[in-house]
C-alpha positions in Angstrom: 114.6 113.3 85.2 116.6 110.3 83.7 119.6 112.5 83.2 119.4 113.7 86.8 119.1 110.1 88.0 122.1 109.1 85.9 124.1 111.8 87.4 122.8 110.5 90.8 121.3 113.8 91.8 119.9 113.9 95.3 116.8 111.7 95.4 116.3 111.7 91.6 116.9 108.0 91.3 114.4 107.2 94.0 111.8 109.6 92.5 112.1 107.9 89.1 111.9 104.4 90.7 108.7 105.4 92.6 107.2 106.8 89.4 107.7 103.4 87.7 106.6 101.0 90.5 103.2 100.6 88.9 104.8 99.7 85.6 107.0 97.1 87.3 103.9 95.5 89.0 102.1 95.4 85.7 105.1 93.7 84.0 105.4 91.1 86.8 101.7 90.2 86.9 101.6 87.6 84.1 104.6 85.6 85.4 105.0 82.9 87.9 108.2 82.2 89.8 108.8 78.6 91.0 109.7 78.7 94.7 108.8 82.4 94.9 105.9 84.8 95.0 104.8 87.9 93.2 106.9 90.1 95.5 110.0 88.3 94.4 109.1 89.0 90.8 108.4 92.7 91.6 111.8 92.9 93.3 113.4 91.4 90.1 111.5 94.0 88.1 112.7 96.8 90.3 116.3 95.6 89.8 115.6 95.8 86.0 114.2 99.3 86.5 117.3 100.3 88.5 119.6 99.1 85.7 117.5 101.0 83.2 117.8 104.2 85.2 121.5 103.8 85.4 122.2 102.7 81.9 119.7 104.7 79.8 121.2 106.6 76.9 118.9 109.2 75.3 121.2 109.2 72.2 120.1 105.6 71.3 116.7 107.0 70.2 114.3 105.0 72.5 112.2 106.7 75.1 113.0 106.0 78.7 109.7 104.3 79.3 110.3 101.9 76.4 113.8 101.1 77.5 112.7 100.7 81.1 109.9 98.3 80.2 112.3 96.2 78.1 114.8 96.1 81.0 112.1 95.1 83.5 110.7 92.4 81.3 114.1 91.0 80.5 115.1 90.8 84.2 111.8 89.1 85.2 112.0 86.6 82.3 115.6 85.8 83.3 114.5 85.1 86.9 111.7 82.9 85.8 114.0 80.9 83.4 116.7 80.5 86.0 114.1 79.2 88.6 112.9 76.6 86.1 116.4 75.2 85.4 116.7 71.7 86.8 120.5 71.6 86.8 120.6 73.4 90.1 117.9 71.4 91.8 120.3 69.2 93.7 122.2 72.2 95.1 119.0 74.1 95.9 117.3 71.2 97.7 120.4 69.7 99.4 121.4 70.0 103.0 124.9 70.5 104.2 126.4 67.6 106.2 127.8 70.2 108.6 124.2 71.3 109.3 123.0 67.7 109.8 125.7 66.9 112.2 125.7 70.1 114.2 123.8 70.3 117.5 122.1 73.5 116.3 120.3 71.9 113.4 119.2 68.9 115.4 117.6 71.1 118.0 115.5 72.6 115.3 113.8 69.3 114.6 112.9 67.6 111.3 111.1 70.6 109.9 114.5 72.2 109.2 115.4 69.8 106.5 114.5 70.1 102.8 112.2 67.5 101.3 113.5 64.0 100.9 114.2 62.7 97.4 111.0 60.6 97.7 108.9 63.6 98.5 110.5 65.5 95.6 109.5 62.6 93.2 106.0 62.5 94.6 105.7 66.3 94.2 106.8 66.1 90.6 104.3 63.2 90.0 101.5 65.3 91.6 102.4 68.2 89.4 102.3 66.0 86.3 98.9 64.6 87.4 97.6 68.1 88.0 98.7 69.2 84.5 97.4 66.0 82.9 94.0 66.4 84.6 93.6 70.0 83.6 94.9 69.3 80.1 92.1 66.9 79.4 89.6 69.7 79.3 91.7 71.8 77.0 92.0 71.8 73.2 95.3 70.9 71.6 96.1 74.6 71.0 95.1 75.5 74.6 97.3 72.8 76.0 100.2 74.0 73.9 99.6 77.6 74.9 99.3 76.6 78.6 102.7 74.8 78.4 104.3 77.9 76.8 102.6 80.2 79.4 104.0 78.1 82.2 107.4 78.3 80.7 107.2 82.0 81.2 107.0 83.1 77.5 105.3 86.3 76.5 102.3 86.4 74.3 104.5 87.4 71.4 106.9 84.5 72.0 104.0 82.1 72.4 102.5 83.3 69.1 105.8 82.7 67.2 106.2 79.3 68.7 102.6 78.2 68.1 102.5 79.8 64.6 99.5 81.9 65.6 98.9 85.6 65.9 99.0 87.3 69.3 95.3 87.8 69.4 94.7 84.0 69.0 97.2 83.4 71.9 95.3 85.9 74.0 92.0 84.3 73.2 93.4 80.8 74.1 94.7 82.1 77.4 91.3 83.6 78.3 89.6 80.3 77.4 92.1 78.4 79.6 91.4 80.7 82.5 87.7 80.3 82.2 87.9 76.5 81.9 90.2 76.1 84.8 88.1 78.4 86.9 85.1 76.2 86.3 86.9 73.0 87.3 86.5 71.7 90.9 89.6 72.5 93.1 89.5 69.2 95.0 90.4 65.8 93.6 91.1 66.3 89.9 91.3 62.6 88.9 88.6 61.0 86.8 86.6 58.2 88.4 
């Protein structure tokens, strides 16, 4: 099927993509994309799958499924990393002066504009307070694993960074999920 897709036989590429949609969804599930949602991650995964379909070489010795999974994970991780980069924040959050001065943008009202710098600072402080409040109920290892998880690392990468085995990382993630699920969702500050 991969050979047919590479030769772009009629419908073979789409059939192969449809066959691996579930795999893409499973690969995207553990990741979080800042400023996006799960569908954005699935779309990135589908782009990784498409490149795998087009670039797969049977002569390299890997099965297509293994190669596709690697391409999907790499594409999703790349999207997560690029979303977390702060160097592009001014460009992403900025508003063109042409838009501000044009009649069209003024007719849209104030909801059109991006958050003000003050709102951005407050949002970052709120995020830091949120993480700080939840980190108080976590052990040192769990807090470290949570930071690595939020950075978009895989269990294997977290294990290497933390100096633990993958099972210990998985256990820590499960404990974090249970602890955070038990916390109240309202005001997280301690009185």
